[in-house]
N, C-alpha and C positions, 0 to 999 in steps of 0.2 A: 393644668396648674399652672405651666412653666408662663401661660401667657394671662392667668390672674395676677402671677408674681409682679410680671413685668406692668403691668397696669397699675396696681394696686399698692405695691410697696414704698416707691416712692413718693406719689402724692401722700401718704399716711405720714411718714416721715418729716416734710414740708409743713403739714400742719401742725405737727408735735413739735419742730421748732419753730413757727408761727407762736405757739401759745408760750415758750421758752423766750421769744424776742419781747412780747407784749412785758415781761416782768423786769428785765433787766437792761432794757434799753438799746440803742442804735450800736455801739460799739463792742456790748455782748452777742445783738445778734449775728453781724459780720463776724464774731471771733466763732460762733458757734455755725455759722453756715460753711467756715472754711473746712469741717469735718466732714468725711466722706458721704454726706447723707443720700447724695445722686451718684455719683463716683461708687461707690462699693456696691450698693445694688444691681449698678450696670454691670460690675467687673463680677458680682454673683453671676448673673443671666450669661455673661460669657462663658464661665467656669462649666456653669450646667449646659452651656449649648455646646460649647467650642473646643472645650477639653481645659484639664490645668495649666498645662505648658503655653498655649494660645492666650489666656487670662494673665498670664505673668509677664509676657511682652507685654499687653495690655496696660498692664498695670506701674511697668517701668514709663513706657510713653507719659502713662496719666501723671506719674510724677515729673517725666522733663516738664509736661504742658501746664505746670504751674508756672513756669515762667509767660504763658501765654495770657493766664489769667491775671496776673499781677501788672500784664500790659495792658489788659483791658481797666483795671484798675484805676492805673494811673493815668490816661487819656482820659477817663470817664471824669474822672476827679478834677483834672485842671481845667476841660472844656466848660464843665457844669457851672463853673463861677461866671460866665459869661454870656451863656445862651441857656434855652430851654434842652429838656430832655431828649428828643428827637437826635439833634445834633450831638450831644455828647453822647448819646445810645450809638450812634455811626463812627464817630470816632475811637469807641472804645471797640466796638467790635472789628474795626479796622485795623486797630495794635493789635487785637488778639489774635487775626487772620493772618498778620505779617510775619508774627514769631510763630504759629502754631504750623504753618503751612512747610515750613523746611526740616521740622523734626521729624517727619516719616523717613528722612532721606539721609538721616546723620547715623552715623556708626554708635549709637549712645549705649553704654553700659550704666550701670548702679551707680559707680561714683561719679560720674561727668554727670549724670542726671541729680545726683543731689546738688553737685557744684552749681547745674545750672539755675535750678531753684533756689538753693540758698543766695546766690548772686540779684536773681530777679529782687527776691525780699529784701534785701540790704537795700538793693536801690530804691525801693517802692519805701521802705522808712525813713529814707533821707528826704525822697522828692514828693512824697505826699504829702499835701496842703495839712497845714494842722489847723483844727478848729478851736475859734476863741472861745467858745462857750461849753459847758457841762452835755454830757449826753443824756436826753432827755428819753423815758420813755418809747418804744416804739408801740403805734398804733396801729392792725392791721383789720382793715375792713372785711368783710365777707366777700365783699364785689370784687376784693383785690386778691382774696387768698384762693378763692376757687381758680381763676385762670392761671395763676402759680402750681397750683397741684396738678391740674390738666396738661399744662407745658411739660411738668418732670414727666409724668407717665409717658407722654409722645417722646420724649428725648429719650426713655429708656429703650423704647420700640424702635427708635431711629438708630441707637447706637449699635443694639443685636444686629439691626438689617446692614448697618454700614460696615461693621467688623465681619460679617460672614461673605459680605460679597469684596472686601480693600483689606483685609486683614487685620492683625491683631494692632498696627499700630497705630492706624485711623480709627480704630474702636476705642483706645487707648485714649485719644486727645479728643475725639466727640465726648468721652464720660467726663470730661472735665471742662466742656464749653461751660461759658458763664451764665448759663441760665438761670441760675438761682440770683445770681450779683446782678444778672440785669433788670430783673423784675426788682429787686428789691431797693434797688438804686433809682428805678422810676419813681417808684411808690412813696420814698425817702426823700425824692428832691420834691415831686409836685405838692407833698403834704406839709414836708417839713422846712424845705431850703436846701443850699450848698451846705452849710454847717452840719447839718446830720449827714449827710452824704460822706461828706469827708471822715466823721466818727466812724462810719458804717465801712467803708474801704481800709481806714487803718487797724478797724477791729478783724476784718478779712485777714489781710496781711501777718497780724499778729496771731492769728490761728492757723498758718499754714505749715507750722513743725507738726500738729497730728497729722496731717493728710500728709504729709511725707511721709512720716512714719507708717500710717496705713499700706500705702504704696509700696515703699520699702521690704516688709514683711511678708506681704503678698509674692513681691518679685522672686526674693528669695527663697518662700518656703511652698507656692504652689507648685505642684510635680514631686517636690518631696516628702512633703504631708499631705494628710487627705483636705478637701475642700473645708470642711468641717472646722479642724483643727487650725488650720493657716487663716480663716476668716477669723475665727474667737481669738488667737495669736495678735491677727493686725486691728483689730478693735481694741483690744486691752493694751497694747503697745502706742495706738493715739490716740486713746484716752491719757495716758501715763506720761506723754509726751506734752500732751497739749496743756496738761496740769501741770507739770514742771515748766513749761516756757511762761506758764500765767504767772508762778509763783516768783522766775526770775524778773519779770516784766513789773511785777509790783513792789519786790525790794529793790531795784535798779530807781525806779520812780521816788519811793521814800529817800533814798540816797540821795537822789540830784534835788527833794525838796527841803531836805535838812542844810544841804552845804550851801543853798541859794537862800 
């Protein structure tokens, strides 16, 4: 059952994400992709395999590793305006590795992890390029969706293997590897160009609060609550914070539009 969970859960969630993105466009696809579609199942697998306290440490590092994911977004977004996707992907993964590599060696607690993640998001909201046109609908071909689903299953297997051998810190960091962001960015750049990539990346950054809430609740509740209750509470917190952040963003945009 655990092997089936590893193989099937993440690809299924990625398929559902693709269907949602087709309805609401690139920015909303990026916003949705910031929810714990991949990291959540990986942390669940780590809980079942390694125990709740191990998974709580992994969740803490997943929270801090938001900074690495934001570094990927920032590097990819700026490089893709001047070159093709292989160079942009290389720049993004290089930036991710630079930020992610020191994290296991830092004595990170929950307030520090939240501060690191928040600072990275603020930097990206200030420095990500702003697209000139509206966000078009997301078009996902079957030939691009299937590799995405396969890669999600493989990442789940890899994260559980790495965590079992290298400990919860690396397991938590690998859980936030920008797999979904990489595949979406490549697809969007090839099909719609850089403006659509910028919509996608900005949506990802705007969606981080929900992911941060998910990891923070798991960090504090795993070990003291049952895994079912902890993951249920984390999921509810993630959706609630995500919705609150989206409502705040919309009100802010309306206020800016009225002032201008």
